[in-house]
C-alpha positions as CSV (number, residue, x, y, z in Angstrom):
1,M,10.5,4.2,31.7
2,K,7.8,1.6,32.2
3,I,4.5,2.4,30.5
4,D,1.3,0.5,29.9
5,I,-0.3,1.9,26.7
6,I,-4.0,1.3,26.3
7,G,-5.8,1.3,22.9
8,D,-9.0,3.2,22.0
9,I,-11.4,2.8,24.9
10,H,-14.5,4.4,23.3
11,G,-16.5,4.5,26.5
12,C,-15.9,0.9,27.5
13,F,-15.2,1.7,31.1
14,D,-15.8,-1.8,32.5
15,E,-13.2,-3.3,30.0
16,F,-10.8,-0.5,30.9
17,K,-11.1,-1.2,34.6
18,A,-10.7,-5.0,34.0
19,L,-7.6,-4.4,31.9
20,T,-5.9,-2.2,34.4
21,M,-6.5,-4.8,37.1
22,Q,-5.0,-7.5,34.8
23,L,-2.0,-5.2,34.4
24,G,-1.5,-5.1,38.2
25,Y,-3.2,-1.8,39.1
26,E,-5.3,-1.4,42.2
27,W,-8.3,1.0,42.1
28,K,-8.0,3.6,44.9
29,N,-10.1,6.8,45.0
30,E,-11.7,5.8,41.7
31,I,-8.4,5.6,39.8
32,P,-6.0,2.7,38.9
33,V,-2.8,2.9,41.0
34,H,0.4,0.8,40.4
35,S,2.5,-0.2,43.4
36,G,5.6,-0.1,41.2
37,I,6.8,2.7,38.9
38,R,4.6,2.0,36.0
39,K,2.4,4.7,34.3
40,L,-0.6,4.4,32.0
41,A,-0.8,6.0,28.6
42,F,-3.8,6.5,26.3
43,V,-3.8,6.7,22.5
44,G,-6.9,8.8,22.3
45,D,-10.6,8.2,21.5
46,L,-11.6,7.8,25.1
47,T,-15.3,8.4,24.3
48,D,-18.2,7.7,21.9
49,R,-20.1,4.6,21.0
50,G,-19.6,2.8,24.3
51,P,-21.8,3.1,27.4
52,Q,-19.7,5.0,29.9
53,S,-17.7,7.7,28.1
54,L,-18.0,10.3,30.8
55,K,-16.7,7.9,33.5
56,V,-13.6,7.3,31.2
57,I,-13.1,11.1,30.9
58,E,-13.3,11.5,34.7
59,T,-10.7,8.7,35.3
60,V,-8.2,9.8,32.7
61,Y,-8.5,13.5,33.8
62,K,-7.7,12.5,37.4
63,L,-4.8,10.3,36.3
64,V,-3.2,13.0,34.1
65,K,-3.7,15.6,36.8
66,E,-1.9,13.4,39.3
67,N,0.9,12.8,36.7
68,S,0.1,9.1,36.7
69,A,-0.6,8.9,33.0
70,F,0.1,10.2,29.5
71,Y,-2.8,11.1,27.1
72,V,-2.8,12.1,23.5
73,P,-6.1,13.0,21.7
74,G,-7.8,11.1,18.9
75,N,-10.2,12.3,16.3
76,H,-13.2,11.5,18.5
77,C,-11.6,13.6,21.3
78,N,-11.2,16.5,18.9
79,K,-14.8,16.4,17.9
80,L,-16.0,16.1,21.5
81,Y,-13.8,19.1,22.3
82,R,-15.5,21.1,19.6
83,F,-18.9,20.0,20.8
84,F,-18.1,21.2,24.3
85,L,-16.9,24.5,22.9
86,G,-20.3,25.0,21.4
87,N,-19.2,24.6,17.8
88,K,-21.6,23.1,15.3
89,V,-20.7,19.4,15.0
90,Q,-22.8,16.5,13.7
91,L,-23.9,14.1,16.4
92,T,-22.9,11.0,14.4
93,H,-20.2,8.2,14.5
94,G,-20.7,7.7,18.2
95,L,-20.7,11.3,19.5
96,E,-24.5,10.9,19.9
97,T,-23.9,8.4,22.8
98,T,-21.6,10.8,24.6
99,A,-23.9,13.7,24.0
100,A,-26.9,11.7,25.4
101,E,-24.9,10.9,28.6
102,Y,-24.0,14.6,28.9
103,E,-27.6,15.8,28.3
104,S,-28.8,13.5,31.1
105,L,-26.7,15.5,33.7
106,N,-27.8,18.5,35.7
107,N,-26.2,21.9,34.9
108,E,-23.6,21.6,37.6
109,Q,-22.5,18.2,36.5
110,K,-22.5,19.3,32.9
111,Q,-20.2,22.2,33.6
112,D,-17.9,20.0,35.7
113,I,-17.3,17.3,33.0
114,R,-17.1,19.9,30.2
115,E,-14.4,21.8,32.1
116,K,-12.5,18.7,32.9
117,F,-12.4,17.4,29.3
118,I,-11.6,20.9,27.8
119,H,-8.7,21.1,30.3
120,L,-7.5,17.5,29.5
121,Y,-7.7,18.2,25.7
122,E,-6.1,21.6,25.7
123,N,-3.2,20.5,27.9
124,A,-2.5,17.3,25.9
125,P,0.3,17.1,23.3
126,L,-0.7,16.2,19.8
127,Y,1.5,13.2,20.1
128,A,3.9,12.1,22.9
129,E,7.6,11.5,22.5
130,L,8.7,9.5,25.5
131,D,11.7,7.6,26.9
132,G,14.1,10.1,25.2
133,G,12.4,9.8,21.9
134,K,12.6,5.9,21.8
135,L,8.7,5.7,22.0
136,V,6.1,7.8,20.3
137,I,2.4,7.6,21.0
138,A,0.2,9.1,18.3
139,H,-3.5,8.4,17.8
140,A,-3.5,7.3,14.2
141,G,0.3,7.0,13.9
142,I,2.9,9.4,12.6
143,R,5.4,9.5,9.7
144,E,9.1,9.5,10.6
145,D,9.7,12.9,9.1
146,Y,6.7,14.4,11.0
147,I,8.2,13.5,14.4
148,G,9.0,16.8,16.2
149,K,6.7,18.9,13.9
150,H,3.3,20.2,14.7
151,S,1.8,21.7,11.5
152,N,-1.8,21.3,10.4
153,K,-0.7,18.6,8.0
154,V,0.9,16.7,10.9
155,K,-2.2,17.2,13.1
156,T,-4.5,15.8,10.3
157,F,-2.2,12.8,9.9
158,V,-2.0,12.1,13.7
159,L,-5.8,12.4,14.2
160,Y,-7.0,10.7,11.0
161,G,-4.2,8.7,9.5
162,D,-2.7,9.0,6.0
163,I,-5.9,9.9,4.3
164,T,-6.1,10.4,0.5
165,G,-9.3,12.6,0.5
166,E,-11.3,9.8,-1.1
167,K,-14.0,7.7,0.5
168,N,-14.7,4.0,0.6
169,P,-18.2,2.7,-0.4
170,D,-19.2,2.7,3.3
171,G,-18.3,6.4,3.6
172,S,-15.1,5.9,5.6
173,P,-11.9,7.6,4.3
174,V,-9.4,5.8,2.1
175,R,-6.1,5.6,4.0
176,R,-2.6,4.7,2.8
177,D,-0.7,2.1,4.8
178,W,1.9,4.5,6.3
179,A,3.3,1.8,8.7
180,K,4.7,-0.2,5.7
181,Q,6.8,2.9,4.7
182,Y,8.0,3.6,8.3
183,H,11.7,2.8,9.0
184,G,12.4,4.9,12.0
185,K,14.1,3.8,15.2
186,A,11.4,5.0,17.5
187,V,8.6,2.6,18.4
188,I,5.3,4.1,17.2
189,V,2.2,3.0,19.2
190,Y,-1.2,4.0,17.8
191,G,-4.8,3.0,17.4
192,H,-7.6,4.5,15.3
193,T,-8.1,1.6,12.9
194,P,-9.7,-1.4,14.6
195,V,-7.8,-4.7,14.1
196,K,-8.6,-8.2,15.5
197,E,-5.1,-8.7,16.7
198,V,-2.3,-6.1,17.5
199,R,-0.7,-5.2,14.1
200,I,3.0,-5.1,14.2
201,V,4.8,-3.6,11.2
202,N,8.2,-2.0,11.0
203,N,8.5,-1.0,14.7
204,T,4.9,0.2,14.7
205,Y,2.1,-1.2,16.9
206,N,-1.6,-0.7,16.2
207,I,-3.2,-1.6,19.6
208,D,-6.9,-0.6,18.8
209,T,-8.4,-4.1,18.9
210,G,-11.9,-2.8,18.7
211,A,-13.3,-3.1,22.2
212,V,-16.3,-1.1,21.3
213,F,-17.0,-3.3,18.3
214,G,-17.1,-6.5,20.4
215,N,-13.5,-7.8,20.2
216,K,-11.2,-6.8,23.1
217,L,-9.4,-3.9,24.8
218,T,-5.6,-4.2,24.6
219,A,-2.6,-2.8,26.4
220,L,1.0,-2.8,25.3
221,R,3.6,-3.0,28.1
222,Y,6.6,-0.9,27.3
223,P,9.6,-1.7,27.2
224,S,8.9,-5.4,27.4
225,M,6.4,-5.1,24.4
226,E,4.1,-7.7,26.1
227,I,0.5,-7.6,24.9
228,I,-2.3,-7.9,27.4
229,S,-6.0,-7.9,26.5
230,V,-9.5,-8.4,28.0
231,S,-12.6,-9.5,26.1
232,S,-15.3,-7.0,25.2
233,S,-18.8,-7.2,26.5
234,M,-20.1,-5.4,23.4
235,P,-21.7,-7.2,20.4
236,L,-19.2,-8.1,17.7
237,V,-19.4,-5.9,14.5
238,E,-17.3,-7.9,12.1
239,E,-17.3,-5.3,9.3
240,K,-15.5,-2.7,11.4
241,F,-12.2,-4.5,11.5
242,R,-9.3,-4.0,9.1
243,K,-8.8,-7.1,7.0
244,I,-5.0,-7.0,6.7
């Protein structure tokens, strides 16, 4: 199984397109197509903060529909899903940019993108076990003993990480470093916490290299574990990156 796993895109469509081309995909009918037998995979957080969230949704929806990609949702995907359902959610932490794009559409376009994302989200697994369980893709990671389980506890971990319930001074949640405790055989590929360079700890790979915060968008090629990145066109926001 040959898969190119892409980190948190957050509406950075141009970087996403450039990265797929660097990976050897050709764009046909508005989606990236590989001449070989490679598939794309997404660790979630397709939208919010970046300039073209809806275009990213459209593309990933088409890829998944054509069975050319795997997608697992992130916490931003979960919030956008609730927004599209009409639930009361705060338009903060980047959702306001996606909402503004959405509000600029006519009613028919609104219904179309809303239905596509709801379908994408509702049909996505919480996390993906691939290649006979040798590879697990989960937005914020997953503990070894949670693999195969789907409780609310597991859902919270996969979407938000190993949170303690406490807050940092900037309002962000305090998270335990679950990767240091991981000793499983499966490779875990995740994102969620922006890092300047791919963070490899105990068979886990954090590939969210902060494209939307001005660093780069990264793909991990499985099973070769080659790392491919493209630079971001966004301004650098230094304080958003994990320091270790």
